C-alpha positions as CSV (number, residue, x, y, z in Angstrom):
1,M,61.9,-0.2,107.8
2,D,58.6,-1.3,108.8
3,G,57.5,-1.5,104.8
4,R,55.1,1.3,104.9
5,R,55.4,4.2,102.7
6,R,55.5,7.5,104.7
7,P,54.5,11.0,103.4
8,H,57.1,13.0,102.0
9,R,57.4,16.5,104.2
10,T,57.8,19.6,102.6
11,G,58.3,22.0,105.8
12,R,55.5,21.3,108.7
13,F,53.3,20.0,105.9
14,A,52.8,16.2,104.4
15,V,51.9,15.0,100.9
16,A,49.9,11.7,101.4
17,V,50.3,8.7,100.2
18,V,48.3,5.5,100.5
19,A,49.7,3.2,102.9
20,S,51.1,-0.4,101.6
21,G,50.8,-2.0,105.3
22,I,46.8,-1.9,105.2
23,A,44.8,-5.0,104.4
24,G,43.3,-3.5,101.0
25,W,40.6,-5.9,98.7
26,F,42.0,-4.1,95.4
27,A,45.2,-3.5,94.1
28,A,46.7,-0.4,94.1
29,A,44.8,2.4,92.0
30,P,46.3,4.6,89.0
31,A,46.6,8.1,89.3
32,I,42.1,8.4,88.0
33,A,39.9,11.2,89.2
34,A,37.0,9.2,90.6
35,T,33.6,11.2,92.0
36,L,31.5,9.9,94.2
37,F,28.6,11.0,95.8
38,F,27.3,10.3,99.4
39,D,24.2,8.2,98.9
40,G,25.2,5.1,101.0
41,P,22.7,3.9,104.0
42,D,21.1,7.4,105.6
43,G,23.8,8.7,104.0
44,F,26.9,8.0,105.5
45,G,29.7,7.1,102.7
46,V,28.7,6.4,99.4
47,G,26.4,3.5,98.0
48,A,27.9,0.2,97.6
49,E,27.5,0.1,93.8
50,A,29.4,3.1,93.2
51,A,32.1,1.6,95.4
52,R,32.4,-1.3,93.6
53,A,32.3,0.3,90.7
54,V,35.2,2.4,90.9
55,T,37.3,-0.4,92.9
56,E,36.7,-2.8,90.2
57,S,37.8,-0.4,87.1
58,G,40.8,0.8,89.1
59,E,40.1,4.5,90.0
60,L,40.5,4.0,93.8
61,S,41.9,1.1,96.1
62,G,39.8,-0.9,98.6
63,V,41.1,-0.9,102.2
64,D,39.9,-2.3,105.3
65,A,39.0,-0.2,108.5
66,R,41.1,-1.2,112.0
67,G,39.4,1.3,114.0
68,L,37.4,4.5,112.7
69,E,36.4,7.1,115.3
70,M,34.1,10.5,115.0
71,G,37.6,12.6,114.8
72,R,36.6,14.6,118.1
73,G,40.1,15.1,120.4
74,L,42.3,13.9,118.0
75,I,42.2,16.0,114.8
76,D,41.6,19.5,114.0
77,V,41.0,21.0,110.5
78,T,42.6,24.5,111.5
79,R,42.3,26.6,107.9
80,Q,40.2,26.0,104.9
81,E,40.6,28.3,101.9
82,V,38.7,28.0,98.4
83,L,41.0,27.6,95.2
84,D,38.8,28.2,92.5
85,Y,34.6,27.1,91.6
86,D,33.1,26.6,89.1
87,L,28.8,27.2,89.1
88,I,26.4,25.7,87.1
89,D,23.0,26.7,86.9
90,P,21.0,24.3,87.3
91,P,23.7,22.0,88.8
92,S,22.8,18.1,88.8
93,R,25.2,14.7,89.5
94,D,26.3,14.7,85.7
95,A,27.2,18.4,85.6
96,P,28.0,19.6,89.1
97,I,28.8,22.9,90.6
98,T,32.8,22.1,91.3
99,A,34.8,23.6,93.9
100,T,38.4,23.2,95.1
101,S,39.5,23.6,98.3
102,R,42.8,23.7,100.4
103,W,42.8,21.8,103.9
104,T,45.1,22.5,106.4
105,V,44.6,19.2,109.1
106,E,46.4,19.3,112.5
107,N,46.6,16.1,114.9
108,A,44.8,17.7,118.1
109,S,45.3,14.9,120.2
110,G,48.4,15.4,122.2
111,I,50.2,12.5,121.3
112,R,51.8,10.7,118.0
113,L,49.4,9.0,115.8
114,D,50.9,6.2,113.2
115,D,49.5,5.2,110.4
116,L,46.3,7.7,109.9
117,W,43.8,8.3,107.7
118,L,41.2,11.2,107.3
119,V,37.5,9.7,106.8
120,I,34.8,11.8,105.1
121,L,31.8,10.7,106.8
122,G,28.9,12.3,104.4
123,A,27.5,15.8,104.3
124,A,26.2,17.8,107.4
125,T,24.6,20.1,105.4
126,Y,22.6,19.7,102.1
127,T,21.0,16.5,100.7
128,P,23.8,13.6,101.4
129,T,23.2,12.3,97.6
130,N,23.7,15.7,96.1
131,I,27.2,16.2,97.6
132,G,30.0,14.3,96.2
133,L,34.1,14.7,96.1
134,A,36.1,13.8,93.0
135,L,38.9,11.6,94.5
136,D,42.0,10.8,93.1
137,A,44.1,7.9,94.5
138,E,47.7,9.6,93.2
139,D,46.7,11.6,96.0
140,G,46.5,8.8,98.6
141,W,42.6,8.4,98.5
142,A,40.8,5.4,98.8
143,L,37.4,3.5,99.7
144,L,37.1,2.0,103.5
145,A,35.4,-0.5,104.2
146,V,33.5,-0.2,107.4
147,E,31.4,-3.1,109.3
148,G,28.9,-2.5,111.5
149,D,25.0,-2.3,111.4
150,G,24.4,-5.0,109.6
151,A,25.5,-3.0,106.9
152,T,28.8,-2.2,105.3
153,Y,29.7,1.8,104.9
154,Y,32.4,3.2,102.4
155,Y,33.5,6.2,103.1
156,P,36.6,8.1,101.2
157,A,39.4,8.2,103.0
158,I,43.1,9.8,102.8
159,H,46.2,8.9,104.3
160,L,47.8,11.3,106.4
161,G,50.8,8.9,107.5
162,D,52.7,9.4,111.0
163,L,51.9,13.1,112.6
164,D,53.5,14.0,115.8
165,A,51.1,16.0,118.5
166,G,50.8,19.3,116.4
167,E,51.8,18.3,113.3
168,S,49.8,19.4,110.3
169,V,49.2,17.9,107.0
170,A,47.9,20.5,104.0
171,L,45.8,18.3,101.2
172,T,43.5,19.4,98.2
173,M,39.6,18.5,98.3
174,R,37.3,18.4,95.1
175,H,33.8,19.1,96.3
176,R,30.9,18.0,94.0
177,V,27.4,19.9,94.4
178,A,24.0,18.5,92.4
179,E,21.9,21.0,93.9
180,P,22.2,25.2,94.3
181,L,24.3,26.7,96.8
182,H,22.7,28.5,100.1
183,P,23.4,32.1,100.0
184,S,24.8,33.8,102.9
185,D,26.2,37.2,103.8
186,D,29.1,37.0,102.2
187,G,28.0,34.6,99.6
188,L,27.6,30.8,98.5
189,L,28.1,28.3,101.2
190,L,29.8,24.8,100.5
191,P,28.4,21.6,102.2
192,R,29.8,20.9,105.1
193,L,31.5,17.8,105.8
194,G,31.7,15.3,108.8
195,I,35.0,13.7,109.3
196,G,36.8,11.2,111.1
197,V,40.0,9.1,111.8
198,D,41.2,5.8,110.8
199,R,43.7,4.4,112.7
200,A,45.3,1.0,114.4
201,L,44.6,0.1,118.6
202,A,41.3,1.8,118.2
203,P,38.1,0.5,118.3
204,A,35.8,0.3,115.2
205,V,32.4,2.2,115.7
206,I,29.5,2.7,113.4
207,P,28.2,5.9,111.9
208,E,26.5,8.3,114.3
209,P,23.9,11.3,113.2
210,A,25.6,14.2,111.3
211,S,25.0,16.2,114.9
212,A,27.9,14.1,116.8
213,W,30.5,14.8,113.7
214,L,33.4,16.6,113.7
215,C,32.4,18.8,111.0
216,A,34.9,21.2,109.0
217,S,34.2,24.8,109.4
218,V,31.9,26.4,106.5
219,L,33.2,27.6,103.2
220,T,32.4,30.7,101.4
221,L,32.1,31.2,97.9
222,L,33.0,34.7,97.4
223,C,32.4,37.0,94.0
224,V,29.1,35.3,93.5
225,G,28.8,37.6,90.2
226,S,31.2,35.3,88.9
227,R,31.0,32.0,87.0
228,R,34.5,31.2,87.8
229,R,37.5,32.6,90.5
230,R,40.8,31.6,91.3
231,W,42.8,32.5,94.1
């Protein structure tokens, strides 16, 4: 054994757990959900003050990036489905719109990827500082610290473990939106999130413009007339 905790697999999916073999700047966190908005430098990641608060309180662990990549050609979000939502009018950071979705993430690289983290870079639509996620350490979430361009960036990241080529992982996303949702012909649109991966043996990179990100596809809330809908 190499000392790492591997995901528990059920069928072709995996339940993510935090790796013990990666350098961390705080001890393992208990299962407490933390809500963080993308108010980091230029809308990338979360702000240093918020990152410090949730790691010092033990809500989330902090880990150091080994090699952050934008995700293109490595992973693909092959499926997204909305599980529930709660519309607030007017929404705010103190009382945001909430929604839960299930993502299926696939290793699209054609090779095995070891000790992989999925990294949420920020919001590609809406005002980034009004877009956030509720993160639970028990689900495998942590904050990834990346040094670059004279600043430290802190990104929500979830440990996916080792994925063979073509293997998929299911995970739950808990969205928080502090501004009205944009309408579409089918309903209301959740923000698109830019994603990347962190893995060993890859060069660390600083954030790029949102147009260069690999983004999850648009999620639509149906049945707009209902305040809460569950599937």
